[in-house]
C-alpha positions as CSV (number, residue, x, y, z in Angstrom):
1,M,0.2,0.0,0.0
2,T,1.1,3.2,-1.2
3,A,0.6,6.8,0.7
4,N,-1.9,8.6,-1.4
5,K,-2.3,12.6,-1.7
6,K,-4.8,14.4,0.3
7,K,-8.1,14.7,-0.9
8,S,-10.9,16.7,-0.1
9,K,-11.3,18.5,3.2
10,G,-7.9,16.4,4.1
11,T,-7.0,13.3,6.3
12,I,-8.0,11.9,9.4
13,A,-5.6,9.1,11.2
14,I,-6.8,7.1,13.7
15,L,-5.0,4.6,16.3
16,T,-5.7,2.5,19.2
17,G,-3.1,2.0,21.8
18,G,-2.4,-0.1,25.1
19,G,-4.6,-2.9,26.1
20,D,-7.3,-3.6,23.9
21,V,-10.9,-3.5,25.3
22,P,-14.9,-4.0,24.0
23,G,-15.9,-0.7,22.0
24,L,-12.6,0.0,20.3
25,N,-14.3,-0.8,17.0
26,P,-17.4,0.9,17.5
27,A,-15.5,4.3,18.3
28,I,-13.2,3.6,15.2
29,R,-16.3,2.9,13.1
30,A,-18.1,6.0,14.4
31,V,-14.9,8.2,13.4
32,T,-15.0,6.9,9.8
33,I,-18.5,7.3,9.0
34,R,-18.8,10.5,10.6
35,A,-15.5,12.1,8.9
36,N,-16.0,10.3,5.5
37,R,-19.7,12.0,5.4
38,E,-18.1,15.1,6.0
39,G,-15.7,14.8,3.2
40,Y,-12.5,13.4,5.0
41,K,-10.3,10.6,3.9
42,V,-9.7,8.2,7.2
43,I,-6.5,6.5,7.9
44,G,-6.3,3.8,10.4
45,I,-2.8,3.4,11.6
46,R,-2.2,-0.4,12.7
47,R,-0.6,-1.8,15.9
48,G,-0.9,1.8,17.8
49,W,2.1,4.2,17.7
50,A,4.3,0.8,16.2
51,G,2.2,1.3,13.0
52,I,3.4,5.1,12.1
53,T,6.9,4.0,13.8
54,E,7.8,1.7,11.5
55,L,6.1,3.2,8.6
56,T,8.4,3.7,5.6
57,R,8.5,6.9,3.7
58,D,8.6,6.1,0.2
59,P,5.7,6.1,-2.1
60,Q,6.9,2.7,-3.9
61,A,6.9,0.8,-0.1
62,D,4.4,-1.7,1.0
63,N,3.0,-0.3,4.1
64,S,0.2,-2.7,4.1
65,E,1.4,-3.7,8.1
66,N,1.1,0.0,8.9
67,F,-1.6,1.8,7.8
68,Q,-5.1,1.1,5.9
69,V,-7.6,3.8,4.3
70,L,-10.6,2.9,6.3
71,T,-14.0,3.0,4.2
72,N,-17.7,2.5,5.5
73,T,-17.8,-0.9,4.2
74,I,-14.6,-2.0,6.3
75,V,-16.2,-0.1,9.7
76,R,-19.6,-1.4,9.3
77,K,-18.3,-5.1,9.8
78,W,-15.9,-4.2,12.2
79,G,-18.1,-2.0,14.2
80,R,-20.0,-4.8,16.1
81,T,-17.6,-6.7,17.5
82,G,-14.7,-6.5,20.4
83,G,-11.0,-6.2,20.4
84,T,-9.4,-3.2,17.9
85,F,-9.4,-4.9,14.0
86,L,-6.5,-2.2,13.9
87,H,-4.5,-4.0,16.4
88,T,-2.5,-2.9,19.3
89,S,1.0,-2.0,20.5
90,R,2.3,-0.9,24.3
91,T,5.1,0.9,21.6
92,R,6.4,4.1,23.5
93,P,7.7,6.3,20.4
94,S,9.7,8.8,22.6
95,R,11.5,5.6,24.3
96,V,12.0,2.6,22.1
97,H,14.9,0.3,22.9
98,K,17.6,0.1,20.2
99,D,16.6,-3.7,19.6
100,D,13.1,-1.9,18.1
101,V,14.5,0.5,16.4
102,P,13.3,-0.1,12.5
103,A,16.4,-1.4,10.7
104,S,16.5,1.8,8.4
105,L,17.1,4.5,11.1
106,K,19.3,2.4,13.5
107,D,22.7,3.9,12.0
108,K,20.7,7.9,13.0
109,Y,19.4,6.2,16.7
110,N,21.6,3.7,18.2
111,K,21.4,4.7,22.1
112,K,19.8,2.1,24.3
113,H,16.5,4.1,24.2
114,N,15.9,6.4,21.2
115,D,13.3,9.4,21.0
116,L,11.6,8.8,17.8
117,T,9.2,11.6,17.8
118,P,10.9,13.4,15.0
119,E,10.5,10.5,12.8
120,I,6.9,10.2,13.7
121,I,6.0,14.0,12.5
122,K,7.8,13.1,9.4
123,N,6.0,9.7,9.0
124,L,2.5,11.9,9.5
125,E,3.2,14.5,7.1
126,F,4.3,11.9,4.7
127,L,0.8,10.6,5.3
128,G,-0.4,13.8,4.7
129,V,-2.6,13.5,7.9
130,D,-4.0,16.8,9.2
131,Y,-5.6,15.3,12.2
132,L,-4.6,12.6,14.4
133,I,-7.3,10.9,16.9
134,P,-5.7,8.3,19.0
135,I,-7.6,6.2,21.6
136,G,-6.1,4.8,24.6
137,G,-5.1,5.3,28.2
138,D,-2.9,7.2,30.0
139,D,0.0,6.1,28.6
140,T,-1.3,6.3,24.8
141,L,-2.4,9.9,25.4
142,N,0.6,11.1,27.4
143,Y,2.4,10.1,24.2
144,A,-0.4,11.9,22.4
145,E,-0.2,15.0,24.4
146,H,3.9,15.1,23.5
147,L,3.1,14.9,19.8
148,S,0.7,17.9,20.6
149,K,3.5,20.3,22.0
150,H,5.0,19.5,18.3
151,R,2.4,20.9,16.5
152,I,0.7,17.6,15.4
153,K,-3.2,18.4,16.0
154,I,-4.8,15.8,18.2
155,V,-8.3,15.1,19.4
156,A,-8.0,11.9,21.6
157,I,-10.7,9.4,23.0
158,P,-9.8,7.9,26.5
159,K,-9.8,4.3,26.8
160,T,-9.0,1.8,29.7
161,M,-11.1,-0.8,32.1
162,D,-9.6,0.7,34.9
163,N,-11.4,4.0,34.0
164,D,-8.3,5.8,35.4
165,V,-8.1,8.4,32.8
166,P,-8.2,11.8,34.3
167,G,-10.7,14.5,33.0
168,T,-13.7,12.2,32.4
169,D,-16.1,10.3,34.1
170,Y,-15.6,7.4,31.8
171,C,-13.3,5.6,29.7
172,I,-14.2,2.9,26.8
173,G,-14.3,-0.8,28.0
174,F,-15.0,0.4,31.5
175,S,-18.9,-0.9,31.4
176,T,-18.2,-4.2,29.8
177,C,-15.6,-4.8,32.7
178,V,-17.8,-4.3,35.2
179,T,-20.8,-5.8,33.7
180,R,-18.7,-8.9,33.1
181,T,-17.3,-8.8,36.5
182,I,-20.7,-9.4,38.2
183,N,-21.9,-11.8,36.0
184,M,-19.0,-13.9,36.5
185,T,-18.6,-13.3,40.5
186,N,-22.3,-14.3,40.4
187,M,-21.7,-17.4,38.6
188,M,-19.0,-18.6,40.9
189,R,-21.2,-18.5,43.8
190,T,-22.6,-21.5,43.5
191,S,-19.4,-23.3,43.4
192,A,-18.4,-21.5,46.4
193,G,-21.8,-21.7,48.2
194,S,-21.5,-25.6,47.6
195,H,-18.1,-26.3,49.5
196,E,-19.0,-23.5,51.8
197,R,-15.7,-22.0,50.7
198,L,-14.7,-18.1,50.7
199,L,-14.0,-17.1,47.0
200,V,-11.4,-14.8,46.0
201,I,-11.6,-12.8,42.8
202,E,-8.8,-11.0,41.4
203,V,-9.6,-8.1,38.8
204,F,-8.3,-5.7,36.7
205,G,-7.1,-2.3,38.3
206,R,-3.4,-1.3,38.4
207,Y,-3.5,1.9,40.0
208,A,-7.1,2.7,40.6
209,G,-9.8,0.5,42.4
210,F,-13.1,1.2,40.0
211,T,-13.3,-2.0,38.7
212,A,-13.3,-3.7,42.2
213,M,-15.4,-0.9,43.9
214,L,-18.7,-0.7,41.3
215,P,-19.1,-4.4,41.4
216,T,-18.8,-4.6,45.4
217,M,-21.2,-1.7,45.7
218,V,-24.0,-3.3,43.7
219,G,-23.9,-6.6,45.9
220,A,-21.4,-8.8,43.9
221,A,-19.0,-9.5,46.6
222,N,-18.7,-8.6,50.4
223,R,-16.0,-7.2,50.8
224,C,-13.0,-5.5,48.4
225,V,-9.3,-4.5,48.2
226,I,-8.4,-1.9,46.4
227,P,-4.8,0.1,45.2
228,E,-5.7,3.1,46.9
229,Y,-5.7,1.4,50.7
230,K,-3.0,-0.7,51.9
231,F,-5.3,-3.4,53.9
232,E,-4.6,-5.4,56.9
233,I,-5.1,-9.2,55.8
234,E,-6.2,-10.2,59.3
235,K,-8.9,-7.3,59.1
236,L,-10.0,-9.2,55.3
237,T,-10.2,-12.3,57.2
238,E,-12.2,-11.3,59.7
239,L,-14.7,-9.8,57.8
240,L,-15.1,-12.1,55.3
241,I,-15.3,-15.0,58.0
242,E,-18.2,-13.1,59.7
243,D,-19.8,-12.3,56.3
244,R,-19.6,-16.5,55.7
245,R,-20.9,-17.2,59.2
246,R,-24.1,-14.8,58.9
247,N,-24.6,-16.0,55.2
248,P,-27.0,-19.5,55.0
249,S,-25.1,-20.7,52.3
250,K,-22.4,-20.5,54.4
251,Y,-19.7,-18.6,51.8
252,S,-18.2,-15.1,51.4
253,V,-16.7,-13.1,48.5
254,A,-14.0,-10.8,47.8
255,L,-13.4,-8.8,45.1
256,V,-9.0,-7.5,44.7
257,S,-8.0,-5.4,42.6
258,E,-4.5,-6.4,40.7
259,G,-2.8,-3.6,42.2
260,A,-4.0,-4.0,45.7
261,M,-1.0,-4.2,48.7
262,F,-0.9,-5.6,52.0
263,K,-0.1,-3.4,55.0
264,S,3.3,-4.3,55.0
265,G,3.7,-5.2,51.3
266,E,3.9,-4.0,47.7
267,M,2.7,-4.6,44.2
268,I,2.7,-8.4,43.2
269,F,4.3,-8.7,39.7
270,K,4.4,-11.9,37.5
271,S,7.6,-10.8,36.4
272,Q,10.2,-8.2,36.5
273,E,10.1,-7.5,33.0
274,K,8.5,-4.3,32.0
275,D,7.0,-2.6,29.0
276,A,7.8,0.6,26.9
277,Y,6.1,2.5,29.9
278,G,7.5,1.2,32.3
279,H,5.0,-1.3,33.5
280,A,6.1,-4.8,34.8
281,K,3.0,-7.0,34.5
282,L,0.6,-7.3,37.2
283,G,-0.9,-10.7,38.3
284,G,-1.0,-13.0,41.7
285,I,-2.1,-10.7,44.4
286,G,-5.8,-12.9,44.5
287,D,-4.0,-16.1,45.1
288,L,-1.5,-14.8,47.8
289,I,-4.5,-13.2,49.5
290,A,-6.5,-16.8,49.3
291,Q,-3.6,-18.5,50.8
292,K,-3.0,-16.4,53.7
293,L,-7.0,-16.3,54.1
294,K,-6.9,-19.9,54.7
295,E,-3.9,-19.9,56.8
296,L,-5.5,-17.3,59.3
297,S,-9.1,-18.9,58.9
298,P,-8.8,-20.6,62.0
299,R,-8.2,-17.6,64.3
300,Y,-11.5,-16.5,63.5
301,N,-13.5,-19.3,62.9
302,S,-13.4,-21.6,66.3
303,G,-10.1,-22.8,65.3
304,K,-11.3,-24.7,61.9
305,K,-10.0,-23.8,58.7
306,V,-11.8,-22.5,56.0
307,N,-11.2,-23.3,52.4
308,V,-10.4,-20.6,49.7
309,A,-11.4,-20.9,46.2
310,S,-9.5,-18.0,44.0
311,Q,-9.7,-16.9,40.4
312,R,-8.4,-14.3,37.9
313,L,-10.9,-13.0,35.7
314,G,-8.4,-11.2,33.7
315,Y,-8.9,-11.5,29.6
316,L,-12.2,-13.1,30.1
317,V,-13.7,-9.6,31.0
318,R,-11.5,-8.0,27.7
319,G,-12.4,-10.0,25.3
320,G,-15.5,-10.5,23.5
321,D,-18.1,-7.9,22.5
322,P,-18.9,-4.8,24.1
323,D,-22.3,-4.3,26.3
324,A,-25.0,-1.4,25.5
325,V,-23.0,1.4,27.2
326,D,-19.5,0.2,25.2
327,S,-21.4,0.2,22.1
328,I,-23.1,4.1,22.8
329,A,-20.2,5.6,24.7
330,P,-17.8,4.8,21.9
331,M,-20.1,6.2,18.7
332,A,-20.9,9.0,20.6
333,F,-17.1,9.9,21.5
334,G,-16.1,9.2,17.9
335,N,-19.1,12.1,17.2
336,L,-17.8,14.5,19.3
337,A,-14.3,13.9,17.9
338,L,-15.0,14.8,14.6
339,D,-17.5,17.9,16.2
340,L,-14.1,19.3,17.3
341,V,-12.2,18.6,13.9
342,L,-15.3,20.2,12.1
343,K,-14.1,23.5,14.3
344,G,-10.8,23.1,14.0
345,I,-10.3,22.6,17.8
346,H,-7.7,20.0,18.8
347,G,-5.3,19.4,22.0
348,R,-8.4,18.3,23.4
349,M,-9.9,15.0,24.6
350,V,-13.4,14.0,24.6
351,A,-15.2,13.2,27.8
352,V,-18.1,12.7,29.7
353,R,-18.1,15.4,32.6
354,D,-21.0,15.1,35.2
355,G,-23.0,12.6,33.4
356,R,-22.8,15.0,30.1
357,Y,-20.4,14.7,27.3
358,D,-17.5,17.1,26.6
359,N,-14.0,17.7,26.3
360,V,-11.0,18.6,28.3
361,P,-7.7,20.3,27.5
362,L,-5.4,17.1,26.3
363,E,-2.3,18.2,29.1
364,I,-5.1,16.8,31.7
365,V,-4.2,13.2,31.2
366,T,-0.4,14.7,32.6
367,G,-1.6,17.0,35.2
368,K,-3.0,14.4,37.9
369,K,-3.9,11.0,38.7
370,K,-7.7,9.7,38.7
371,L,-7.8,7.8,41.8
372,V,-10.9,6.4,44.1
373,D,-11.4,9.0,46.7
374,I,-10.7,7.1,49.9
375,D,-12.5,9.1,52.1
376,E,-15.6,9.7,49.8
377,Y,-16.1,6.1,48.8
378,Y,-14.4,3.9,50.6
379,N,-14.8,2.1,54.3
380,T,-11.7,1.6,55.4
381,E,-12.7,-0.4,58.5
382,R,-15.3,-2.4,56.6
383,L,-13.4,-2.7,53.2
384,R,-15.9,-2.0,51.4
385,P,-17.9,1.0,49.5
386,H,-19.7,3.5,51.1
387,Y,-21.8,6.5,50.1
388,N,-23.5,9.2,52.0
389,V,-25.9,10.8,49.4
390,F,-26.5,9.4,45.6
391,E,-28.5,13.1,44.7
392,L,-26.4,14.6,41.8
393,K,-23.9,11.9,41.8
394,P,-22.4,11.0,38.0
395,L,-23.9,8.1,36.7
396,F,-20.9,5.8,37.2
397,I,-20.9,7.2,40.8
398,M,-17.0,7.8,41.3
399,G,-16.2,10.6,39.1
400,T,-13.1,12.8,37.7
């Protein structure tokens, strides 16, 4: 595939970065259909920032692995599905390891880590891109904000199952994650009850506990532990044993954010290998909590040990088709992005604020963290969500 000259009003490029979530394809669909109708050509950058990083600036080169022209026919099929048909990566163009530098650039960029931003800018110019619409979490959008400072016209769309992108009440993928967490937790109750066990379920949430908080708030679990508050395992054991005692079916359930930490400990990692953004892969806190609960259970259960079942939901909540909210919100986000493009506005991120669609400055992504407000929403004595009033709260309760 070769780069085509800019036609009509101009060219809009769209990419998806970071982890996949249900709702990405509906967003791509919305952007493409609206942009085509308004007279723009749409290019889909493949594999997130990797596609534009590895592009060959030669009209005769085969760049089909790096981008494709999007049409209504292409996106209509994919718009009903989960994941991202453009594919994704965790590439960070401002810090590319020397082994990952494209072969054509290795002579020029030969440090251990290299900032390829000048090449990214040239590659976007080669494609004739007027506006770039990246869809991603704080890592993807952090680099988008960096590009925005280099006069690239950016309109960003927030995506992450953790729902922790600052400046917006909602991120694509969050609703499906919560919906599946509730459904799967309820499904596993039958096994927990049959064996009179404690049930520990590990869910997404590296730094923010929203995906554990909301299911617990609606009754899917008795307790939850989240990254924002280091918990005491003895307290969690005592509470869960008491919950089990009060339950006629003799079981209780705890949701555990993957980034949760013991009072005296740190995050639990599968390995020390880190991605381009410095994140080691989390996983294992749920199993460790389950082990500790079993060991400590006799202390709170008249000397009798209670068996514990542990399950990590992981990709079960990430894969598959989007739910209703993750079909509607991405459609709206895509159209909001085009509203800004048509007004000539850039350096913004579309958002939901206080239950209404809006947009915010892109730099808000790097300006602060979006975490659960412990004082407002989390009872540290009971290890579960709490609230004072619901009046005028946003749809998903814990806003920006």
